[in-house]
N, C-alpha and C positions, 0 to 999 in steps of 0.2 A: 234562409241564408241572406245575409246582407251584402252590400257591395264590397266591403273590406274583406270578408271571408272569401268571396268570389275572386278578388284580386289575388289573395294569398294562394288559393288553389290553382289559379291560372299561371302564377309565377312558377310553381312547381312543374306544371304541365309544359310550359314554355321551355324551361331549363332542360327537362327530360327529352324534348323533341327538337332542341336546337333552334327555337324561334325567339324572336324579339317580342317583348311585351312593353307597351307604353300606354300611359293614361295622360291625356291632355285636358285639363280642367277648363282651359280658356276656349276650347272648341265645343262649346255647349252653352245653353241658356240656363241661367239660375244655378241650380245645384247639379245640373247634368254636365257630362263631359264625354269625350270620345276615347274609347278603349281600342287599341290596336294590337293585334296578335298576328305576327308575320304579315301577310298581305291583306288580311281581313280586318274589318272594323265593325264596331257597334257602339250604340249610345248607352252609357251607364248613368243611371239616376243617382240620387244622393247616396253616397257610400255608407251612410249610417243607418239607412232604412232597409226594411226587409224587401226582398225581391220575390214576387209571386212565382209559383212554379211555371205558369204559362210564359211569363216574360223571360224567366231564366232560360227555358228551353229555346225560345226565340233568339235570345242573345247568343247562346252557344251555337245555334244553327248559323247565325251570322258570322261567327268566328271560325266555323268549320270544325267544332269540337263535338265529339260524342258525349252526351251527358253521362254515360257510364264511365268515361275517363276522368271525371271530376270527383 
């Protein structure tokens, strides 16, 4: 899964759970940015590159999302 796919799935998740989803590209270095889901946040790397399973699980944990829900 790449960053754009994750964003698309998180948009559906946020809408279903009544949460706000925002991505701020300027709040990161280089191709990184900050992804906000409700009160939680995580760093999202280049949205065009693949996200490894370990990093994906860590990001979902930061956001308070169960990987089964995505």
